[in-house]
Chimera marker file (.cmm) of the C-alpha trace (Angstrom):
<marker_set name="trace">
<marker id="1" x="-0.020" y="-0.019" z="-0.020" r="1" g="1" b="0" radius="0.5"/>
<marker id="2" x="1.071" y="3.574" z="-0.500" r="1" g="1" b="0" radius="0.5"/>
<marker id="3" x="1.078" y="6.859" z="1.336" r="1" g="1" b="0" radius="0.5"/>
<marker id="4" x="-1.129" y="9.632" z="-0.161" r="1" g="1" b="0" radius="0.5"/>
<marker id="5" x="-1.186" y="13.364" z="0.474" r="1" g="1" b="0" radius="0.5"/>
<marker id="6" x="-4.227" y="15.579" z="0.005" r="1" g="1" b="0" radius="0.5"/>
<marker id="7" x="-2.961" y="19.084" z="-0.614" r="1" g="1" b="0" radius="0.5"/>
<marker id="8" x="-4.386" y="22.559" z="-1.218" r="1" g="1" b="0" radius="0.5"/>
<marker id="9" x="-2.673" y="24.868" z="-3.670" r="1" g="1" b="0" radius="0.5"/>
<marker id="10" x="-3.560" y="28.519" z="-3.340" r="1" g="1" b="0" radius="0.5"/>
<marker id="11" x="-2.052" y="31.755" z="-4.675" r="1" g="1" b="0" radius="0.5"/>
<marker id="12" x="-1.296" y="34.161" z="-1.858" r="1" g="1" b="0" radius="0.5"/>
<marker id="13" x="0.118" y="37.679" z="-1.996" r="1" g="1" b="0" radius="0.5"/>
<marker id="14" x="2.946" y="38.514" z="0.490" r="1" g="1" b="0" radius="0.5"/>
<marker id="15" x="4.707" y="41.859" z="0.370" r="1" g="1" b="0" radius="0.5"/>
<marker id="16" x="3.142" y="42.612" z="-3.074" r="1" g="1" b="0" radius="0.5"/>
<marker id="17" x="4.399" y="39.350" z="-4.623" r="1" g="1" b="0" radius="0.5"/>
<marker id="18" x="2.084" y="36.510" z="-5.665" r="1" g="1" b="0" radius="0.5"/>
<marker id="19" x="3.373" y="33.102" z="-4.388" r="1" g="1" b="0" radius="0.5"/>
<marker id="20" x="2.068" y="29.535" z="-4.554" r="1" g="1" b="0" radius="0.5"/>
<marker id="21" x="1.216" y="28.167" z="-1.081" r="1" g="1" b="0" radius="0.5"/>
<marker id="22" x="0.783" y="24.409" z="-0.696" r="1" g="1" b="0" radius="0.5"/>
<marker id="23" x="-0.902" y="23.142" z="2.467" r="1" g="1" b="0" radius="0.5"/>
<marker id="24" x="-1.146" y="19.430" z="3.446" r="1" g="1" b="0" radius="0.5"/>
<marker id="25" x="-4.736" y="18.803" z="4.420" r="1" g="1" b="0" radius="0.5"/>
<marker id="26" x="-4.434" y="15.012" z="5.086" r="1" g="1" b="0" radius="0.5"/>
<marker id="27" x="-1.771" y="12.336" z="4.920" r="1" g="1" b="0" radius="0.5"/>
<marker id="28" x="-3.047" y="8.805" z="4.298" r="1" g="1" b="0" radius="0.5"/>
<marker id="29" x="-0.920" y="5.763" z="5.058" r="1" g="1" b="0" radius="0.5"/>
<marker id="30" x="-1.478" y="2.266" z="3.756" r="1" g="1" b="0" radius="0.5"/>
<marker id="31" x="-4.448" y="3.161" z="1.491" r="1" g="1" b="0" radius="0.5"/>
<marker id="32" x="-5.280" y="1.971" z="-1.920" r="1" g="1" b="0" radius="0.5"/>
<marker id="33" x="-5.870" y="4.588" z="-4.631" r="1" g="1" b="0" radius="0.5"/>
<marker id="34" x="-9.673" y="3.972" z="-4.441" r="1" g="1" b="0" radius="0.5"/>
<marker id="35" x="-9.639" y="4.588" z="-0.682" r="1" g="1" b="0" radius="0.5"/>
<marker id="36" x="-7.495" y="7.705" z="-1.119" r="1" g="1" b="0" radius="0.5"/>
<marker id="37" x="-9.836" y="9.120" z="-3.842" r="1" g="1" b="0" radius="0.5"/>
<marker id="38" x="-12.788" y="8.456" z="-1.542" r="1" g="1" b="0" radius="0.5"/>
<marker id="39" x="-11.054" y="10.382" z="1.302" r="1" g="1" b="0" radius="0.5"/>
<marker id="40" x="-10.180" y="13.199" z="-1.202" r="1" g="1" b="0" radius="0.5"/>
<marker id="41" x="-13.961" y="13.578" z="-1.908" r="1" g="1" b="0" radius="0.5"/>
<marker id="42" x="-14.717" y="13.745" z="1.849" r="1" g="1" b="0" radius="0.5"/>
<marker id="43" x="-12.012" y="16.255" z="2.548" r="1" g="1" b="0" radius="0.5"/>
<marker id="44" x="-12.855" y="18.621" z="-0.407" r="1" g="1" b="0" radius="0.5"/>
<marker id="45" x="-16.537" y="18.747" z="0.663" r="1" g="1" b="0" radius="0.5"/>
<marker id="46" x="-15.492" y="20.154" z="4.057" r="1" g="1" b="0" radius="0.5"/>
<marker id="47" x="-12.500" y="22.282" z="3.033" r="1" g="1" b="0" radius="0.5"/>
<marker id="48" x="-12.751" y="26.054" z="2.820" r="1" g="1" b="0" radius="0.5"/>
<marker id="49" x="-9.646" y="28.008" z="1.837" r="1" g="1" b="0" radius="0.5"/>
<marker id="50" x="-8.739" y="31.131" z="3.925" r="1" g="1" b="0" radius="0.5"/>
<marker id="51" x="-9.672" y="33.396" z="1.025" r="1" g="1" b="0" radius="0.5"/>
<marker id="52" x="-13.251" y="32.032" z="0.891" r="1" g="1" b="0" radius="0.5"/>
<marker id="53" x="-13.997" y="31.931" z="4.675" r="1" g="1" b="0" radius="0.5"/>
<marker id="54" x="-17.599" y="33.229" z="5.006" r="1" g="1" b="0" radius="0.5"/>
<marker id="55" x="-18.261" y="33.257" z="1.284" r="1" g="1" b="0" radius="0.5"/>
<marker id="56" x="-20.574" y="30.774" z="-0.412" r="1" g="1" b="0" radius="0.5"/>
<marker id="57" x="-18.372" y="28.406" z="-2.453" r="1" g="1" b="0" radius="0.5"/>
<marker id="58" x="-18.482" y="25.220" z="-4.580" r="1" g="1" b="0" radius="0.5"/>
<marker id="59" x="-15.975" y="22.514" z="-5.414" r="1" g="1" b="0" radius="0.5"/>
<marker id="60" x="-15.602" y="21.663" z="-9.025" r="1" g="1" b="0" radius="0.5"/>
<marker id="61" x="-14.076" y="18.337" z="-10.285" r="1" g="1" b="0" radius="0.5"/>
<marker id="62" x="-11.313" y="18.968" z="-12.885" r="1" g="1" b="0" radius="0.5"/>
<marker id="63" x="-10.384" y="16.645" z="-15.773" r="1" g="1" b="0" radius="0.5"/>
<marker id="64" x="-7.098" y="15.714" z="-14.005" r="1" g="1" b="0" radius="0.5"/>
<marker id="65" x="-8.832" y="14.400" z="-10.869" r="1" g="1" b="0" radius="0.5"/>
<marker id="66" x="-8.209" y="17.455" z="-8.775" r="1" g="1" b="0" radius="0.5"/>
<marker id="67" x="-10.835" y="19.943" z="-7.468" r="1" g="1" b="0" radius="0.5"/>
<marker id="68" x="-11.098" y="23.650" z="-7.792" r="1" g="1" b="0" radius="0.5"/>
<marker id="69" x="-12.698" y="25.491" z="-4.848" r="1" g="1" b="0" radius="0.5"/>
<marker id="70" x="-14.479" y="28.575" z="-6.268" r="1" g="1" b="0" radius="0.5"/>
<marker id="71" x="-16.878" y="31.301" z="-4.963" r="1" g="1" b="0" radius="0.5"/>
<marker id="72" x="-20.507" y="30.648" z="-5.986" r="1" g="1" b="0" radius="0.5"/>
<marker id="73" x="-20.722" y="34.171" z="-7.307" r="1" g="1" b="0" radius="0.5"/>
<marker id="74" x="-17.585" y="35.093" z="-9.226" r="1" g="1" b="0" radius="0.5"/>
<marker id="75" x="-16.012" y="38.230" z="-7.829" r="1" g="1" b="0" radius="0.5"/>
<marker id="76" x="-12.664" y="39.866" z="-8.249" r="1" g="1" b="0" radius="0.5"/>
<marker id="77" x="-10.025" y="39.212" z="-5.623" r="1" g="1" b="0" radius="0.5"/>
<marker id="78" x="-10.565" y="35.426" z="-4.948" r="1" g="1" b="0" radius="0.5"/>
<marker id="79" x="-7.278" y="33.571" z="-5.732" r="1" g="1" b="0" radius="0.5"/>
<marker id="80" x="-7.590" y="30.141" z="-7.364" r="1" g="1" b="0" radius="0.5"/>
<marker id="81" x="-7.417" y="27.180" z="-4.989" r="1" g="1" b="0" radius="0.5"/>
<marker id="82" x="-6.878" y="23.551" z="-6.143" r="1" g="1" b="0" radius="0.5"/>
<marker id="83" x="-7.189" y="20.449" z="-3.934" r="1" g="1" b="0" radius="0.5"/>
<marker id="84" x="-5.131" y="17.435" z="-5.170" r="1" g="1" b="0" radius="0.5"/>
<marker id="85" x="-4.356" y="13.888" z="-4.346" r="1" g="1" b="0" radius="0.5"/>
<marker id="86" x="-0.563" y="13.168" z="-4.492" r="1" g="1" b="0" radius="0.5"/>
<marker id="87" x="1.184" y="9.810" z="-4.182" r="1" g="1" b="0" radius="0.5"/>
<marker id="88" x="4.411" y="9.652" z="-2.214" r="1" g="1" b="0" radius="0.5"/>
<marker id="89" x="7.292" y="7.742" z="-3.696" r="1" g="1" b="0" radius="0.5"/>
<marker id="90" x="10.255" y="6.691" z="-1.577" r="1" g="1" b="0" radius="0.5"/>
<marker id="91" x="11.369" y="8.123" z="1.691" r="1" g="1" b="0" radius="0.5"/>
<link id1="1" id2="2" r="1" g="1" b="0" radius="0.2"/>
<link id1="2" id2="3" r="1" g="1" b="0" radius="0.2"/>
<link id1="3" id2="4" r="1" g="1" b="0" radius="0.2"/>
<link id1="4" id2="5" r="1" g="1" b="0" radius="0.2"/>
<link id1="5" id2="6" r="1" g="1" b="0" radius="0.2"/>
<link id1="6" id2="7" r="1" g="1" b="0" radius="0.2"/>
<link id1="7" id2="8" r="1" g="1" b="0" radius="0.2"/>
<link id1="8" id2="9" r="1" g="1" b="0" radius="0.2"/>
<link id1="9" id2="10" r="1" g="1" b="0" radius="0.2"/>
<link id1="10" id2="11" r="1" g="1" b="0" radius="0.2"/>
<link id1="11" id2="12" r="1" g="1" b="0" radius="0.2"/>
<link id1="12" id2="13" r="1" g="1" b="0" radius="0.2"/>
<link id1="13" id2="14" r="1" g="1" b="0" radius="0.2"/>
<link id1="14" id2="15" r="1" g="1" b="0" radius="0.2"/>
<link id1="15" id2="16" r="1" g="1" b="0" radius="0.2"/>
<link id1="16" id2="17" r="1" g="1" b="0" radius="0.2"/>
<link id1="17" id2="18" r="1" g="1" b="0" radius="0.2"/>
<link id1="18" id2="19" r="1" g="1" b="0" radius="0.2"/>
<link id1="19" id2="20" r="1" g="1" b="0" radius="0.2"/>
<link id1="20" id2="21" r="1" g="1" b="0" radius="0.2"/>
<link id1="21" id2="22" r="1" g="1" b="0" radius="0.2"/>
<link id1="22" id2="23" r="1" g="1" b="0" radius="0.2"/>
<link id1="23" id2="24" r="1" g="1" b="0" radius="0.2"/>
<link id1="24" id2="25" r="1" g="1" b="0" radius="0.2"/>
<link id1="25" id2="26" r="1" g="1" b="0" radius="0.2"/>
<link id1="26" id2="27" r="1" g="1" b="0" radius="0.2"/>
<link id1="27" id2="28" r="1" g="1" b="0" radius="0.2"/>
<link id1="28" id2="29" r="1" g="1" b="0" radius="0.2"/>
<link id1="29" id2="30" r="1" g="1" b="0" radius="0.2"/>
<link id1="30" id2="31" r="1" g="1" b="0" radius="0.2"/>
<link id1="31" id2="32" r="1" g="1" b="0" radius="0.2"/>
<link id1="32" id2="33" r="1" g="1" b="0" radius="0.2"/>
<link id1="33" id2="34" r="1" g="1" b="0" radius="0.2"/>
<link id1="34" id2="35" r="1" g="1" b="0" radius="0.2"/>
<link id1="35" id2="36" r="1" g="1" b="0" radius="0.2"/>
<link id1="36" id2="37" r="1" g="1" b="0" radius="0.2"/>
<link id1="37" id2="38" r="1" g="1" b="0" radius="0.2"/>
<link id1="38" id2="39" r="1" g="1" b="0" radius="0.2"/>
<link id1="39" id2="40" r="1" g="1" b="0" radius="0.2"/>
<link id1="40" id2="41" r="1" g="1" b="0" radius="0.2"/>
<link id1="41" id2="42" r="1" g="1" b="0" radius="0.2"/>
<link id1="42" id2="43" r="1" g="1" b="0" radius="0.2"/>
<link id1="43" id2="44" r="1" g="1" b="0" radius="0.2"/>
<link id1="44" id2="45" r="1" g="1" b="0" radius="0.2"/>
<link id1="45" id2="46" r="1" g="1" b="0" radius="0.2"/>
<link id1="46" id2="47" r="1" g="1" b="0" radius="0.2"/>
<link id1="47" id2="48" r="1" g="1" b="0" radius="0.2"/>
<link id1="48" id2="49" r="1" g="1" b="0" radius="0.2"/>
<link id1="49" id2="50" r="1" g="1" b="0" radius="0.2"/>
<link id1="50" id2="51" r="1" g="1" b="0" radius="0.2"/>
<link id1="51" id2="52" r="1" g="1" b="0" radius="0.2"/>
<link id1="52" id2="53" r="1" g="1" b="0" radius="0.2"/>
<link id1="53" id2="54" r="1" g="1" b="0" radius="0.2"/>
<link id1="54" id2="55" r="1" g="1" b="0" radius="0.2"/>
<link id1="55" id2="56" r="1" g="1" b="0" radius="0.2"/>
<link id1="56" id2="57" r="1" g="1" b="0" radius="0.2"/>
<link id1="57" id2="58" r="1" g="1" b="0" radius="0.2"/>
<link id1="58" id2="59" r="1" g="1" b="0" radius="0.2"/>
<link id1="59" id2="60" r="1" g="1" b="0" radius="0.2"/>
<link id1="60" id2="61" r="1" g="1" b="0" radius="0.2"/>
<link id1="61" id2="62" r="1" g="1" b="0" radius="0.2"/>
<link id1="62" id2="63" r="1" g="1" b="0" radius="0.2"/>
<link id1="63" id2="64" r="1" g="1" b="0" radius="0.2"/>
<link id1="64" id2="65" r="1" g="1" b="0" radius="0.2"/>
<link id1="65" id2="66" r="1" g="1" b="0" radius="0.2"/>
<link id1="66" id2="67" r="1" g="1" b="0" radius="0.2"/>
<link id1="67" id2="68" r="1" g="1" b="0" radius="0.2"/>
<link id1="68" id2="69" r="1" g="1" b="0" radius="0.2"/>
<link id1="69" id2="70" r="1" g="1" b="0" radius="0.2"/>
<link id1="70" id2="71" r="1" g="1" b="0" radius="0.2"/>
<link id1="71" id2="72" r="1" g="1" b="0" radius="0.2"/>
<link id1="72" id2="73" r="1" g="1" b="0" radius="0.2"/>
<link id1="73" id2="74" r="1" g="1" b="0" radius="0.2"/>
<link id1="74" id2="75" r="1" g="1" b="0" radius="0.2"/>
<link id1="75" id2="76" r="1" g="1" b="0" radius="0.2"/>
<link id1="76" id2="77" r="1" g="1" b="0" radius="0.2"/>
<link id1="77" id2="78" r="1" g="1" b="0" radius="0.2"/>
<link id1="78" id2="79" r="1" g="1" b="0" radius="0.2"/>
<link id1="79" id2="80" r="1" g="1" b="0" radius="0.2"/>
<link id1="80" id2="81" r="1" g="1" b="0" radius="0.2"/>
<link id1="81" id2="82" r="1" g="1" b="0" radius="0.2"/>
<link id1="82" id2="83" r="1" g="1" b="0" radius="0.2"/>
<link id1="83" id2="84" r="1" g="1" b="0" radius="0.2"/>
<link id1="84" id2="85" r="1" g="1" b="0" radius="0.2"/>
<link id1="85" id2="86" r="1" g="1" b="0" radius="0.2"/>
<link id1="86" id2="87" r="1" g="1" b="0" radius="0.2"/>
<link id1="87" id2="88" r="1" g="1" b="0" radius="0.2"/>
<link id1="88" id2="89" r="1" g="1" b="0" radius="0.2"/>
<link id1="89" id2="90" r="1" g="1" b="0" radius="0.2"/>
<link id1="90" id2="91" r="1" g="1" b="0" radius="0.2"/>
</marker_set>
């Protein structure tokens, strides 16, 4: 079995510079891919990025298996947020 990571990727602005911030939402040990994908679905339903706290939002399933978390009503100023499942190799 493999170790899987569920991560959130969000663009944040620090000191006027846009940077990619990756946050680990969950680490899954000894799970099959099917079990990890099921956990990804559970996590993404509950996850709210900091930029969308208090704003109505939806999770959209992307073609590559990741999810984009977006505001229900598109407005300026919300950075993109993607939740992904990653497989750990080695180490």
